[in-house]
C-alpha positions in Angstrom: 89.9 98.6 112.7 92.8 100.6 113.2 96.3 99.4 112.6 99.3 101.0 114.3 102.9 100.4 113.7 105.0 101.8 116.7 108.2 101.6 114.8 107.0 103.7 112.0 109.5 106.5 111.0 112.4 104.9 113.0 115.6 103.8 111.4 118.0 101.3 112.3 120.7 102.7 114.5 123.4 101.0 112.6 123.8 99.9 109.1 122.6 101.1 105.8 119.8 103.9 106.1 116.8 103.5 104.0 113.9 105.7 103.3 110.8 104.5 105.0 107.4 105.0 103.3 104.2 104.6 104.9 102.0 101.4 104.0 98.9 102.3 102.1 96.6 99.7 103.6 93.9 100.2 100.8 96.4 99.3 97.8 99.7 98.0 98.9 100.7 94.2 98.9 100.1 92.6 102.5 101.5 89.5 103.7 99.3 87.6 106.2 101.6 85.5 108.2 100.6 82.6 110.4 102.7 81.2 113.3 101.2 77.9 112.5 99.4 77.6 115.8 95.7 76.2 115.8 93.3 79.1 114.3 95.9 81.4 113.2 94.9 80.7 109.7 91.3 81.4 110.6 92.1 84.7 112.3 94.0 85.7 109.2 91.2 84.8 106.9 88.8 86.9 108.9 91.2 89.9 108.7 91.4 89.4 104.9 87.5 89.2 104.5 87.4 92.4 106.5 90.0 94.2 104.5 88.2 93.0 101.5 85.2 95.2 102.3 87.3 98.4 101.6 90.0 97.1 99.0 90.8 94.3 96.5 92.4 91.4 98.2 94.3 90.0 95.2 97.7 91.2 96.6 97.0 89.9 100.1 98.8 86.5 100.5 98.9 84.1 103.3 102.2 82.7 104.4 103.2 80.7 107.3 106.1 79.4 109.4 106.8 75.9 109.7 106.5 75.7 113.5 105.1 78.0 116.3 108.0 77.0 118.5 110.6 78.2 115.9 111.5 81.8 114.6 110.5 82.6 111.2 113.2 81.1 108.7 115.3 83.7 106.8 113.8 82.8 103.4 110.3 83.6 104.8 111.5 87.1 106.1 113.3 87.7 102.8 110.1 86.8 100.8 108.1 89.2 103.0 110.6 92.2 102.8 111.0 91.6 98.9 107.5 91.4 98.0 105.2 93.2 100.6 104.7 96.7 102.0 103.0 95.4 105.1 102.6 92.3 107.2 100.3 91.1 109.8 101.1 88.3 112.0 98.6 85.9 113.7 99.6 84.4 117.0 96.5 82.4 117.9 95.5 79.2 120.0 
């Protein structure tokens, strides 16, 4: 599996400049975020299982939005930004 981040290396056009560091998918903490649609959790569990064949999974955590029809709440986004180096989002049916 190859995972691409099309925004890697780009910085915000306004606001505070931060140093961007690449995600080490073999060791860094990863958030698996469900949009709460049917099968999203199952999709993320499969991804976690696949990642587990090449890395430890103790720092890969499942998170979820309350509703697929609403944007992610600020506290969820803040939690991901504060605690994880990478995030994978499941949009499933």
